[in-house]
N, C-alpha and C positions, 0 to 999 in steps of 0.2 A: 503493501499498501505506499502511494507515496506522502512522503511527508510535508503535513501543512506547519506555516509559521505564523501567527499570529501575533501583533501589536497592539496596545490600546493606550493614548494618554490623551490631557487633556492640551489642545490647539490654542497656545501662547501665543503673544504677538513678539516673545521676543526671536526666534531664529530668523522667523523673517524680518524682522529690525535687523538680524545681523547679517543676511545676504543683501540688503539693502544697501548700508554700508559698502559690502567688500563691490558691491557694484555700482558703486559713489553713487547713488543714487535717495533722495528724497523719498522718506516713504510713500508707497502708491498710493492712491486713492483709493483702491479696491480694499489695501488692507485697514487703511482710515475707516472704510465704512464698515470692516467686521470681516471682511474675506480676505480669503489668499490669492495673489495671480496667476494664474495659469503656470502650473509646473512648479510654483515656489512649495507644493507638498513635497519635494524632494528633501528638504532639510528636516520632515518631519516625520516621525512614526520609524527611525532609524534600528535598527538591532543593534548591541552595545552589549556584545562577546566578553566573555574574562581573556584577560589576558594571555592564561594558559589556553585558550583555545583558538589561537591563533598561529597560522603558519609563517613561514620565515621570508616570508613575501608580505606578512601583514595583514592578508585575507582568513578571515575564519575557515578549520579545516572539516566543518560540519556546519551542515544546514541547508537555507536556502537560497543559492546553490551549493553545491559543495564541488570542489574540484574530484576528476573523473579517478585519481588515483595521488601516488605522493609526489610533491613536487610540481606537480603540472602549472603553468603561468596561465594567470587570467587574465584576457584583454574585451574591453566594451564596445562592441560591435553597433549597437542603436537600439532600435528602440518604438513601440504606439503607445498614444495617450490618448483616453478618450473620458474628458469632463463632461460628467451629466448634469453638476449642480457644482454651484462653485463650495471649496471647504470652509467652513465659519468659523471664526477665531473667537475663543471661549465654552466649547462645548469637545466636548469629547467625541475621538473616532478612533477606529479601528480598521486596521492594514490586517491581509488573510491575503499570503503567500505561497503557493507549489509550483511545482517545474510545469509546464507544462508541453512542452516537450523535449527531446533532446534526440541531436543527428549526430552520426559520424561521419567524416570527411576527412580526404587527405589532400592536403595542399601542398603547395611549392617547398614549405618547411618541415612537411611531413605530415603525421595526423593529427586530426584536430576535429575537438569534441563540438558543438554546438546546445547551448542549453536557453528556453526560454524562460523567462520566470515571467507568473501571471499576478500578478496584486489588485486585491478589490478594496478601496478606502469605502467604508461608510460611517456616515452619520448621522443621527437621528431618524436611524430604521432605514435607511433608503441609500443603496451607490450613488456617490459624489464622482468616482473615478476606477476605471480600469486601467492599467498601467501595464504592459510587457516591456520586457528589458530582453536583448539576446546577448549572452555572454560567450564568449570563445576559448575554450583551453586548448594550451599545447604543450606538448611533454619536455621535462625539462632537460637541460641542456641546447632545444632546438635556438633559432636566431628568428627575430619579433620579424614579420612579411614586410615590406617596403610599402604595399599597398591593405586595408580594410579585409579583411577573410572577406567573400561575397556569403550574405545569410540564406542559409537552404531555404528552396521554395517553401512558401509554406508561411516565411515568416515574416514576411511585410503585407501590408496592406495597399490595394490600390490605389493609386493616388489620382490629383482629379484629371476627369476625361480619360482614364484607363494609363497613363503616364504611372511610368515607375518613380515615386517618389523619391527613390533612392538611388537614383542614379547620378549622373557628371554634372556638369556645371551649367549654367543657365546658359539658355538659346541663346544664341548673337541675334543682335538688335531686341532682344526682349527689354521692356522698359522696364526701371528699375521702380516702385515704390516707395522705398526707405530704407538706410542704411544706417548703421552706428555701427562705433569701432571698441574696441576694450582693449586695455595693454595687460598682460598678463607677464607675470614673474616669479621669480621662486616664493617672495612672501605671499603674493594672491593663491600659488597652487597652496601651499601649506595653509594657510586661513581656509580654502573652501575644500583640503581635504579634514580641516577638524571640524570644519559647520557639518559636514557629510556624512562624518564618526568615517571617514575611506581613508584606513592603515594602509593602503599598498602603497608601498616604498617608492616606486617608479615616479610619482608624485611630486617628494619632496630628500629624498637619503641621491647623491646623485652619484655616490661609489657604489650602492647599490646596483643604480639603474642601469648602469654601464654595465656591469651586472649581468644583466639580461639580456645584452645588446644591444640596447638603445643610446645614441651618442648624446642623449640631454634631458633633462629633469621631461615627463609626458604632461602632458596638459591633456586635465581630464574631459571623456567624450561626453560626461554627464552634464560640465560646464559648457561644453559649446552647443550643444543642446538644450540650454537651457538659454543660452545667445540668441540662438534661432526662436526660443518661443518668445524673448523679451524684443526683439522688434516686432515679432507679432504685436504682443499687447502696445508695445508704444505706437502702433499704426493704428491703434484700435478697433481694431479688428474682434468678433466676438467668437473664442472659440467654442461654447458648451454645444454639446452635441455632436461635435464634428472631430472626425480621425485627425491626428496630428502621429504622421511618422516620421521617423528621421534614423539618418546612418553615418555611421563612422567612414567618408571613404581613404581617408588616408591621414598618419601621425602630423602632430603638430609637437615641435618640441622646443621646452627654453623659452625666454626672455623675448618679446615680441608683439607687435601690438595687432591682434585679431578684425577680422573685419566682416561685417555680417553685412547681406544685401536682398531685399524680393523683392520677387517678378510676379508676373502676373495680372489678368482680369477680370474683374468682376469677382466672384466667390475661389477663384482658383487664385493661390497662394503658394508660391516656392519660395524658399531661403535656401542659402547655402555662409558657409561659413569659408576665407581666405586667410590661411596663414600670411606671415610678413615677407614672403617671397610671391603671395600672390598663388598660390597652391590651393585648391578645394579641400579642404579635410571634412568636412559634415556636410551634408544637404537633409532638406525636410521640406515637408508638404502639407498643406493642409485642406482636409478635403473639401470640397462643394458643398 
């Protein structure tokens, strides 16, 4: 029987205010009105494992998900989020998580295990958010891929007009609806790790990071996805009842300025993150 993990807590303003500070924002209007902005639930209902439950990489050895074997290395590949109602501040919420799917594949760097974790956040007796995250594990001693592994079929939601929301960069000539820029450095990466209770050492321990085969500290995948969602929020687009899909398509390393852009006409909205060298590192789409 599949393991189910449950977490319940009172949704207080503190974590969201800390995220706003990290993003150099004033407290968003939605938070002042008593609701979490889209995707900001990622700083709530977090796992808090004991120190002796962590592996050498900083990730839990057991739980949802758990590595497929000793020493397997974890990467974040993407996910899908549908918010049916805004999460309210000042009320308790419950997150229930389980492994929805596991797929074994072989990549250029060797065998890979893809795990999709599905979480449901409920509040006041109703489902507020359904959140799926795709995690990839690679064997000990393997080299990190130069591009993000392709999530197996079934791990992505069709995008606007049937397009793949996780494809490459925006179409040539597409009109830009909005942009934002965000500077990352070791301090930002450390603060985001702390805020999300993510002890994965590739984000703050340079010596360990290079030992895993990376050239520099790795910019969090969820931070990039959050920036995609932030641009959508700042454009005034209401995501409630619409599926937001995102994928990490390439790694981002070290201190740099990330650029986020949104394109699309009408209800169709596509977003992407580019690193300081102009390479696309994350893409996303909000379904019509």
